[in-house]
N, C-alpha and C positions, 0 to 999 in steps of 0.2 A: 504494500500500500504506500503510495506517495503522499506525503503530508507536508503542508506549508504551515510553519509556525511564525506568527507575527506578534512579537512581544518586545516592548522597548526596554524592559529591565533585563540586563545581561544575565544575572543570576537565575531569574525565573525562566528565561529563554533556554539556558543551559539545562536546567532540571527537566523542563518539558521535553526538550529534544532528546535528552538522554533516556528518559522514561519511555518515550514512544519508540525509540530505536532498540533499546535493550529489552524491554518487557514485551513489546508487541511486534518487534521486527520490522518496523516501518522505515522507509527511506525518507529522511527528514531534510527539508530545506528550510532555513530560517532567515528572518530579516527583522529589522528593528522599526520600520515604519510602513505605513499603508501605501505610500507611493511606490515603494520597492515591491510590496506584496502584489500590487496590481501589475507591475512590470513582469514579475515572475509568473503570475497567472496568465498573462497574455503570451508568454513564451512556451509554456508547456502545461499539460493537464495535471491536476492534483485530485486525489480521491477525497481528501479532507483538508480543510483549512481551520486552524486554531487561531482565533483572532482576539487580541486584547481590545476591549471595548472603549475604555476611557483613556485615551492618549492624545497628545497633540499631533497635529498634521495628519489628518485622515485616520480616524479611529476605525474600529471593527465594524460599526454600523454603516459608516460611509463606504467602506470597502464592499460590504455585502450589497449595498444599494447600487454601487458601480457595477458589480458582477451581474446583478439582476437586470440592470439597464443595458447590458451589453448583449443580451440574448436576442 
């Protein structure tokens, strides 16, 4: 399973990425902001996106709205 993790806190991003890859065997791509998340989503498909909701510069809700609007 290919997973995108979008989290601005480096420690939280590390824990989430490690857990997904070690425990569930996921291939994880991570980034720290929503703009980069949208770039990655446009480059290749992901089975799951884990998005931080309350962050500066394009939070999780805005990323989901952009994904829905691109269909």
